[in-house]
C-alpha positions, 0 to 999 in steps of 0.5 A: 461237649457235642458239637451238633450245633449251635442254638443262637436266640432271637428276638430280632433286637439289635441285640439278638442280631448281635448274638446272631453274628456270634454264632455264625462265626463260630459256627462256621469255624466248628463248622456245625448247624446254627439253630435260630430260635424264636419264642413268642412268650404266647400265654398258655389257654392249655388250662386245667379247669374242671369246668369247659371255657372257650378261648375267644377266636380272636385271640387265636387269630391273634395268635396264629398271626403273630406266629406266620410273621415270626416265621417269615421274619426267620425264614429271611434270616436263614436265608441270609445265613445260608447265603454266608454258607452256613447250615441253619435251620429255625424253632419258633416255641410258643413258650416263654424265652428263657424255657424255649431256648433251654428245650431247643438246646437240650433237643439238639445236644447243642455245643453252644447257647448264644444270646444277646444281652438287653443290659438291664439295670436295677428294680428292672432286673430285679423284678424281670430278672435276666434271660442271659443270665438264667441261660447261663445258669441252666444250659445244658452248654457252653453259653456266650453272651452278646455285647456287641456286634463279632469281630468282622475277622474273628476272634484275636484277643481273649482274657481268660481269668483262671483259679489253676483249677483243672477246668481253668486248664480245659477254658484256657485250650477252650480259648485258644480254640476260639482264636481265629489265626494268629491271637493273644490270649491273656491269663487273669489270676486274682487272690485275695488273703482270708480277712485281708480287707481288716487286715487280719495278718497284721505286722505279716502281710507283706511277706506272705503276699510276696510269698504268693505273688512270686508262687502264681509267678511261677505258677503262671509261666508254666501254663505260658509255656504249656498251652501258648503257640507261635500264633497263639501266644499266652500272657500271664499276668496275677493280680491282688484283689476281688477277681470280680472287680479286677475282670472289669477293671481290665476290660476296660482297660483293655480291647478284648474281643472275649472274656471266656471263663469256666464256671463251677456250677455252685447251687443253693446256699453256697451260690448266695453266700458266694456267688458266682464270678461268672454271673457278676463278669456277665453283669458289670463287663461291656465285653463280650462273654463266653462261659465253658461248662466242661462238666456236662 
């Protein structure tokens, strides 16, 4: 992962300001440039038509006025962040938000995209989609979806769901690196028996579950010793159940600064059938979520 810069999207809303606060905390810790990106979402006037046409002068004037006002807001935010000791550049794009954010990340070889969430639900989500989810799915780098402002003193309590894979190892290392000074990383491993909802295993269910849970606890204790430090201890727990529901329940029970998880890059029919734990977590939890993508 590159640490050239951090791209943060802004539409000047409260949610965008929350995203900027998270981006500023991480940019300062990593000593990298912050790139503020605003998407104008202006309709494309470059139609490929076989006949001539003229764009009304009034539209061009309006578009120019909108750009100037947006650039003025970006410049004001840039100066504020520079006053905090950050290196900042700005980009005002005519494209739609998701395209603008992804293009900016590729252009500067970003190591992280930070974006706020407007929390659309139901029909609005179905019709409009979610820019945050689309960016998280297609980004070439890590993505942090901000839910509320960043803690003023940095991240200290993180939840890390894990499946003990190689990706999981990198996610734990990433989480520990995000902790500011002293803190704690809670590892959560969830498992289910195939066919368990219809009691497929019958009388063998109890013994098998005991064996799996014991194995998970033993494996988890190794990760606690391997990754934990005096400043950032690692705590492990294993639960039987759907990871999507378990993660959501855990964030309701505890006050986490951040949920840090990996993405396995499922695509096509596999994504349709299995879904994505990361995307479901983005959709339902009220805690900020950092999705790391170790394989670029």
